[in-house]
C-alpha positions as a printed NumPy array, in Angstrom:
array([[  0.   ,   0.   ,   0.   ],
       [  1.61 ,   3.307,  -1.053],
       [  2.118,   5.916,   1.635],
       [  0.357,   9.24 ,   1.103],
       [  2.59 ,  12.079,  -0.054],
       [  3.694,  14.999,   2.087],
       [  1.19 ,  17.85 ,   1.944],
       [  1.899,  21.549,   2.146],
       [ -0.61 ,  23.35 ,   4.415],
       [ -0.737,  27.121,   3.891],
       [ -3.119,  29.212,   6.023],
       [ -3.863,  32.83 ,   5.082],
       [ -5.752,  35.682,   6.727],
       [ -6.741,  38.952,   5.094],
       [ -4.972,  40.723,   7.975],
       [ -2.425,  39.301,  10.39 ],
       [ -2.316,  42.644,  12.236],
       [ -5.776,  43.652,  13.474],
       [ -7.296,  46.723,  15.112],
       [ -7.279,  46.423,  18.907],
       [-10.089,  48.975,  19.252],
       [-12.755,  46.398,  18.234],
       [-13.305,  42.634,  17.914],
       [-11.765,  40.977,  14.858],
       [-13.99 ,  39.718,  12.01 ],
       [-12.272,  38.678,   8.794],
       [-11.956,  36.043,   6.084],
       [ -9.312,  33.347,   6.066],
       [ -8.313,  30.563,   3.727],
       [ -6.363,  27.313,   3.826],
       [ -4.532,  25.817,   0.86 ],
       [ -3.652,  22.119,   0.733],
       [ -1.494,  20.566,  -1.967],
       [  1.145,  17.936,  -2.521],
       [  4.415,  19.518,  -1.435],
       [  6.58 ,  20.641,  -4.374],
       [  9.178,  18.053,  -5.279],
       [  7.282,  15.267,  -3.509],
       [  6.748,  12.003,  -5.357],
       [  3.035,  11.119,  -5.442],
       [  2.386,   7.529,  -6.577],
       [ -0.778,   6.694,  -8.518],
       [ -3.185,   5.291,  -5.945],
       [ -5.171,   2.125,  -6.617],
       [ -8.87 ,   2.852,  -7.117],
       [-11.965,   1.219,  -5.655],
       [-15.126,   2.131,  -7.565],
       [-18.678,   1.426,  -6.427],
       [-21.233,   2.14 ,  -9.145],
       [-24.931,   2.385,  -8.278],
       [-27.252,   2.363, -11.285],
       [-30.916,   3.213, -11.576],
       [-32.514,   0.239, -13.391],
       [-36.111,   1.393, -13.115],
       [-38.354,   1.166, -16.172],
       [-37.43 ,   4.599, -17.536],
       [-33.937,   3.295, -18.366],
       [-35.36 ,   0.635, -20.7  ],
       [-34.259,   0.626, -24.326],
       [-31.674,   3.013, -25.754],
       [-30.518,   4.516, -22.386],
       [-29.705,   1.02 , -21.127],
       [-27.844,   0.12 , -24.319],
       [-25.71 ,   3.241, -23.971],
       [-25.11 ,   2.58 , -20.267],
       [-23.843,  -0.912, -21.076],
       [-21.546,   0.541, -23.74 ],
       [-20.278,   3.171, -21.297],
       [-19.556,   0.52 , -18.687],
       [-17.62 ,  -1.554, -21.214],
       [-15.52 ,   1.534, -21.796],
       [-14.975,   1.865, -18.02 ],
       [-13.812,  -1.754, -17.812],
       [-11.334,  -1.109, -20.63 ],
       [ -9.805,   1.813, -18.739],
       [ -9.419,   0.026, -15.397],
       [ -5.822,  -0.547, -14.355],
       [ -4.687,  -3.91 , -12.91 ],
       [ -4.679,  -2.393,  -9.384],
       [ -8.264,  -1.049,  -9.652],
       [-11.416,  -2.866,  -8.518],
       [-15.097,  -2.339,  -9.236],
       [-18.338,  -3.161,  -7.418],
       [-21.816,  -2.762,  -8.911],
       [-25.252,  -2.183,  -7.367],
       [-28.545,  -1.807,  -9.225],
       [-31.783,  -0.388,  -7.914],
       [-35.409,   0.343,  -8.679],
       [-38.012,  -0.214,  -5.991],
       [-35.317,  -2.173,  -4.143],
       [-31.569,  -2.621,  -4.518],
       [-29.235,  -5.569,  -5.082],
       [-25.522,  -6.205,  -5.532],
       [-24.335,  -7.526,  -8.907],
       [-20.706,  -8.118,  -7.95 ],
       [-18.123,  -6.861,  -5.447],
       [-14.436,  -5.994,  -5.887],
       [-13.908,  -7.401,  -9.363],
       [-10.668,  -6.44 , -11.055],
       [-10.16 ,  -6.086, -14.784],
       [ -8.947,  -9.661, -15.208],
       [-12.009, -11.046, -13.375],
       [-14.387,  -8.975, -15.498],
       [-12.682, -10.126, -18.698],
       [-12.668, -13.796, -17.706],
       [-16.154, -13.903, -16.151],
       [-18.026, -11.578, -18.461],
       [-21.109,  -9.624, -17.497],
       [-24.699, -10.626, -18.009],
       [-26.951,  -8.059, -19.693],
       [-28.595,  -5.787, -17.146],
       [-32.106,  -6.639, -16.06 ],
       [-34.594,  -3.961, -15.079],
       [-35.831,  -3.491, -11.514],
       [-39.462,  -2.525, -11.106],
       [-41.4  ,  -0.942,  -8.278],
       [-40.102,   2.644,  -8.103],
       [-36.837,   4.563,  -7.667],
       [-35.676,   3.898,  -4.126],
       [-32.725,   6.181,  -3.329],
       [-32.564,   5.11 ,   0.311],
       [-32.302,   1.382,  -0.463],
       [-29.56 ,   1.952,  -3.037],
       [-27.382,   4.246,  -0.916],
       [-27.9  ,   2.127,   2.209],
       [-26.765,  -0.968,   0.297],
       [-23.69 ,   0.929,  -0.886],
       [-22.745,   1.613,   2.736],
       [-23.297,  -1.946,   3.911],
       [-21.313,  -3.289,   0.938],
       [-18.41 ,  -0.935,   1.664],
       [-18.446,  -1.837,   5.345],
       [-18.198,  -5.527,   4.468],
       [-14.973,  -5.11 ,   2.473],
       [-12.014,  -6.463,   4.483],
       [ -9.629,  -3.718,   5.525],
       [-10.961,  -1.029,   3.212],
       [-12.533,   1.028,   5.981],
       [ -9.392,   0.705,   8.094],
       [ -7.897,   4.138,   8.824],
       [ -4.524,   2.887,   7.566],
       [ -5.917,   2.565,   4.024],
       [ -7.873,   5.829,   4.054],
       [ -5.34 ,   8.   ,   2.254],
       [ -3.627,   5.321,   0.157],
       [ -6.629,   4.115,  -1.885],
       [ -8.843,   6.307,  -4.062],
       [-12.364,   5.209,  -3.109],
       [-15.231,   6.537,  -5.219],
       [-18.97 ,   5.905,  -5.394],
       [-21.051,   6.939,  -8.42 ],
       [-24.837,   7.156,  -7.988],
       [-26.584,   7.377, -11.385],
       [-30.283,   8.04 , -11.852],
       [-32.571,   9.353, -14.588],
       [-35.457,  10.282, -12.304],
       [-36.779,  11.587,  -9.019],
       [-37.105,   9.262,  -6.004],
       [-40.402,   7.393,  -6.245],
       [-42.263,   7.272,  -3.979],
       [-40.846,  10.509,  -2.552],
       [-40.576,   8.906,   0.898],
       [-37.825,   6.593,  -0.426],
       [-35.337,   9.485,  -0.201],
       [-35.999,  10.477,   3.419],
       [-32.599,   9.155,   4.57 ],
       [-30.606,   9.72 ,   1.381],
       [-28.693,  12.801,   2.593],
       [-27.693,  11.195,   5.87 ],
       [-26.635,   8.007,   4.076],
       [-24.587,   9.831,   1.434],
       [-22.994,  11.885,   4.217],
       [-21.808,   8.708,   5.962],
       [-19.639,   7.677,   3.006],
       [-16.719,  10.081,   3.672],
       [-16.445,   8.671,   7.189],
       [-15.8  ,   5.283,   5.576],
       [-13.166,   6.797,   3.273],
       [-15.404,   6.875,   0.174],
       [-16.3  ,   9.937,  -1.875],
       [-19.948,   9.987,  -3.   ],
       [-20.455,  11.313,  -6.556],
       [-23.756,  11.664,  -8.43 ],
       [-24.718,  11.642, -12.106],
       [-28.074,  12.962, -13.318],
       [-29.195,  11.551, -16.679],
       [-31.777,  13.802, -18.344],
       [-32.971,  17.394, -18.306],
       [-34.33 ,  19.343, -15.341],
       [-37.885,  18.154, -15.953],
       [-36.944,  14.535, -15.317],
       [-34.033,  14.606, -12.865],
       [-33.942,  16.141,  -9.381],
       [-30.638,  17.944,  -9.979],
       [-30.684,  20.072,  -6.793],
       [-31.038,  16.882,  -4.723],
       [-28.205,  15.17 ,  -6.6  ],
       [-26.007,  18.234,  -6.134],
       [-26.692,  18.153,  -2.398],
       [-25.996,  14.411,  -2.186],
       [-22.595,  14.937,  -3.802],
       [-21.923,  17.921,  -1.534],
       [-22.5  ,  16.004,   1.718],
       [-20.656,  13.035,   0.199],
       [-17.639,  15.308,  -0.537],
       [-17.841,  14.284,  -4.188],
       [-18.585,  15.745,  -7.594],
       [-21.809,  16.19 ,  -9.512],
       [-21.906,  15.03 , -13.14 ],
       [-24.58 ,  16.112, -15.605],
       [-25.663,  14.177, -18.719],
       [-28.651,  15.651, -20.513],
       [-28.515,  12.876, -23.113],
       [-27.692,   9.18 , -22.739],
       [-25.027,   9.655, -25.416],
       [-23.018,  11.644, -22.838],
       [-22.781,   8.731, -20.415],
       [-19.437,   7.397, -21.612],
       [-17.817,  10.83 , -21.328],
       [-19.116,  11.377, -17.777],
       [-18.069,   7.947, -16.559],
       [-14.672,   8.459, -18.167],
       [-14.347,  11.621, -16.074],
       [-14.986,   9.668, -12.885],
       [-12.441,   6.974, -13.77 ],
       [ -9.887,   9.646, -14.72 ],
       [-10.584,  11.472, -11.44 ],
       [-10.081,   8.31 ,  -9.387],
       [ -6.762,   7.655, -11.109],
       [ -5.419,  11.173, -10.472],
       [ -5.923,  11.333,  -6.694],
       [ -2.733,  11.865,  -4.709],
       [ -4.219,  12.02 ,  -1.179],
       [ -7.556,  10.29 ,  -0.675],
       [-10.226,  11.149,   1.896],
       [ -8.353,  13.851,   3.823],
       [ -9.741,  14.583,   7.273],
       [ -8.77 ,  18.044,   8.444],
       [ -8.54 ,  18.713,  12.163],
       [ -9.327,  22.319,  13.057],
       [ -8.59 ,  23.364,  16.628],
       [-10.349,  26.606,  17.548],
       [ -8.68 ,  28.39 ,  20.455],
       [-10.602,  30.105,  23.311],
       [-12.295,  33.38 ,  22.415],
       [-12.512,  32.419,  18.735],
       [-15.413,  31.341,  16.518],
       [-15.269,  30.097,  12.925],
       [-18.231,  30.263,  10.516],
       [-19.12 ,  29.436,   6.909],
       [-16.359,  26.957,   6.103],
       [-16.523,  25.965,   2.43 ],
       [-14.511,  24.694,  -0.525],
       [-15.599,  27.402,  -2.969],
       [-14.098,  26.095,  -6.207],
       [-16.2  ,  22.931,  -5.97 ],
       [-19.251,  24.686,  -4.557],
       [-19.095,  22.692,  -1.339],
       [-20.349,  23.95 ,   2.035],
       [-18.468,  22.155,   4.813],
       [-19.369,  23.598,   8.219],
       [-21.75 ,  26.276,   9.517],
       [-20.115,  27.224,  12.816],
       [-17.433,  26.007,  15.212],
       [-16.538,  27.346,  18.644],
       [-13.508,  26.595,  20.835],
       [-12.422,  22.961,  20.69 ],
       [-11.261,  20.356,  18.176],
       [-13.353,  19.775,  15.036],
       [-12.885,  17.139,  12.314],
       [-13.793,  18.064,   8.742],
       [-14.046,  15.562,   5.867],
       [-12.657,  17.115,   2.681],
       [-12.726,  16.245,  -1.028],
       [ -9.846,  14.152,  -2.351],
       [ -6.68 ,  16.051,  -3.243],
       [ -5.696,  15.588,  -6.866],
       [ -2.171,  15.616,  -8.194],
       [ -1.175,  19.071,  -9.449],
       [ -4.343,  20.783,  -8.209],
       [ -4.452,  22.605,  -4.84 ],
       [ -7.515,  22.342,  -2.602],
       [ -8.543,  25.653,  -1.005],
       [-10.919,  26.286,   1.901],
       [-12.356,  29.634,   2.919],
       [-13.953,  30.627,   6.231],
       [-14.816,  33.579,   8.433],
       [-13.156,  34.016,  11.811],
       [-14.45 ,  36.059,  14.762],
       [-12.095,  36.856,  17.656],
       [-12.744,  38.58 ,  20.97 ],
       [-10.936,  41.898,  21.495],
       [ -7.42 ,  41.923,  23.043],
       [ -4.973,  44.665,  24.124],
       [ -2.479,  46.279,  21.735],
       [  0.681,  44.227,  21.346],
       [ -0.944,  40.844,  22.065],
       [  0.039,  38.042,  19.697],
       [ -2.785,  35.517,  19.681],
       [ -2.934,  32.003,  18.224],
       [ -6.463,  31.515,  16.89 ],
       [ -6.533,  28.263,  14.887],
       [ -4.458,  25.126,  14.479],
       [ -4.78 ,  22.988,  11.321],
       [ -3.556,  19.414,  10.954],
       [ -3.967,  16.378,   8.702],
       [ -2.803,  12.819,   9.541],
       [  0.885,  12.37 ,   8.829],
       [  1.549,  16.109,   8.472],
       [  2.886,  18.583,  11.069],
       [  0.24 ,  21.018,  12.417],
       [  0.165,  24.643,  11.269],
       [ -1.033,  27.55 ,  13.44 ],
       [ -2.804,  30.743,  12.322],
       [ -2.201,  33.761,  14.543],
       [ -2.924,  37.488,  14.676],
       [ -1.302,  40.508,  16.347],
       [ -3.466,  43.202,  17.948],
       [ -2.233,  46.663,  16.939],
       [ -3.239,  50.337,  16.776],
       [ -5.264,  51.635,  13.821],
       [ -2.302,  53.354,  12.141],
       [ -0.25 ,  50.167,  12.142],
       [ -3.181,  48.161,  10.776],
       [ -3.792,  50.631,   7.933],
       [ -0.149,  50.412,   6.848],
       [  0.091,  46.62 ,   7.189],
       [ -0.051,  44.243,   4.214],
       [ -3.41 ,  42.686,   3.322],
       [ -3.862,  39.279,   1.702],
       [ -6.504,  39.227,  -1.024],
       [ -6.853,  35.481,  -1.636],
       [ -9.413,  34.824,   1.153],
       [-11.614,  37.64 ,  -0.21 ],
       [-11.419,  36.23 ,  -3.751],
       [-12.31 ,  32.722,  -2.571],
       [-15.175,  34.019,  -0.438],
       [-16.656,  35.87 ,  -3.425],
       [-16.311,  32.77 ,  -5.62 ],
       [-18.133,  30.752,  -2.958],
       [-21.014,  33.24 ,  -2.874],
       [-21.215,  33.238,  -6.677],
       [-21.428,  29.449,  -6.952],
       [-23.988,  29.379,  -4.095],
       [-26.158,  31.853,  -6.038],
       [-25.987,  29.611,  -9.119],
       [-26.945,  26.571,  -7.043],
       [-29.908,  28.488,  -5.611],
       [-31.024,  29.426,  -9.134],
       [-30.501,  33.156,  -8.497],
       [-28.962,  34.077, -11.849],
       [-29.276,  37.826, -11.236],
       [-27.193,  37.648,  -8.053],
       [-24.737,  35.248,  -9.685],
       [-24.177,  37.595, -12.626],
       [-23.711,  40.56 , -10.274],
       [-21.127,  38.635,  -8.26 ],
       [-19.443,  37.454, -11.469],
       [-19.001,  41.081, -12.484],
       [-17.462,  41.755,  -9.071],
       [-15.101,  38.811,  -9.595],
       [-14.066,  40.222, -12.964],
       [-13.197,  43.56 , -11.371],
       [-11.37 ,  41.938,  -8.449],
       [ -9.476,  39.544, -10.698],
       [ -8.488,  42.239, -13.168],
       [ -7.327,  44.589, -10.424],
       [ -5.387,  41.95 ,  -8.499],
       [ -4.238,  39.825, -11.407],
       [ -6.047,  36.842,  -9.862],
       [ -6.719,  34.424, -12.727],
       [ -8.969,  32.179, -10.645],
       [-11.394,  35.074, -10.11 ],
       [-11.46 ,  36.084, -13.768],
       [-11.658,  32.45 , -14.92 ],
       [-14.701,  31.641, -12.76 ],
       [-16.361,  34.932, -13.778],
       [-15.893,  34.036, -17.447],
       [-17.447,  30.593, -16.95 ],
       [-20.566,  32.154, -15.424],
       [-20.976,  35.102, -17.791],
       [-20.528,  32.897, -20.867],
       [-23.238,  30.523, -19.621],
       [-25.663,  33.22 , -18.436],
       [-28.656,  34.028, -20.591],
       [-28.141,  31.139, -23.019],
       [-30.843,  28.899, -21.649],
       [-28.268,  26.316, -20.595],
       [-29.472,  23.609, -18.215],
       [-28.4  ,  24.589, -14.679],
       [-26.924,  21.097, -14.317],
       [-24.439,  21.767, -17.093],
       [-23.356,  25.07 , -15.536],
       [-23.002,  23.569, -12.071],
       [-21.028,  20.585, -13.312],
       [-18.664,  22.965, -15.074],
       [-18.299,  25.181, -12.011],
       [-17.983,  22.469,  -9.404],
       [-15.471,  20.431, -11.417],
       [-13.152,  23.461, -11.679],
       [ -9.53 ,  22.715, -10.897],
       [ -6.618,  25.08 , -10.53 ],
       [ -2.952,  24.799, -11.302],
       [ -0.519,  25.605,  -8.471],
       [ -0.174,  29.162,  -9.867],
       [ -3.946,  29.762,  -9.621],
       [ -4.746,  29.478, -13.323],
       [ -7.683,  27.235, -14.249],
       [ -6.982,  23.836, -15.752]])
């Protein structure tokens, strides 16, 4: 089992020197990436694919799904393994932990349909129980050395509606088992509950894929396989220690449109994060609120740590107003916070607010030379007003990746 690579953890605050005449309220960010010069081996992948086999998939969609899966099998590496679950009104396991050689020697029977509804809860619950039955794969020692991905594919809403009552909780349990929960909506907004699928992927720390047509299935599943084979540090769990007199709010991963934590007071908090991909930093943004202290006080406010990495502390210095006005300001937390608000507006369907924020990002990015800000703004403004399915826009936004220099991939 390969050891996870060394990570570089870089905390930033807008201001390290703050005005002692009032409490401190400001934005902060945290950047995580494979340390420069560190060798990052390709991790073996474990894929769990959950497919909607209700009656609406009959015919051409099913033919294209089978073709897409054949393409997935072709692209598996010898070290990768695949499990498959199908569902309709109920759910069942087709096979567990087959590698490429087993698939080629055994062959796969044509998929049979499952009647009786579209039971999200049964499918996601079976995914969890299947994962928990795999020897050693939920062991903490394997957490960061195996890229573990789930893909939940459906072409419809849960039916009956009550069969999705537990779906969010169940999807949210996957990161705790070391698995990232991704979703794929097949069809337009009239047939697929895209906001629900987006939320399932958000709590599952995964990615949302959008396929308006069955012909797009192979491309989307290729993206998942490619993602799983590019992960350098799987299932990172960030420990955030909040020191006395400090509160943290609105923790998010803005470039993937992921809300992580509403509020955290003094104490130690564990946060499940998305996988860290090779050559692409992961950035968090948050707001920090600190009780007032006398001039000259240096105060540690937060400590960040990840298993196998040394902890990093964020601190501030309380100063007079003149000193604060002359001190350097860091703009990256402000940029990330604005990106987060822009993506949230798109997810809420508020195009007017999203376009307004995109214009702000353009101005910020142009002024500061921040290519992430201008790149995200361009994505949104180019999509706005064209009648594009919101699923397409959100997939594009939430699959955004940056190079180490901040440019978009």
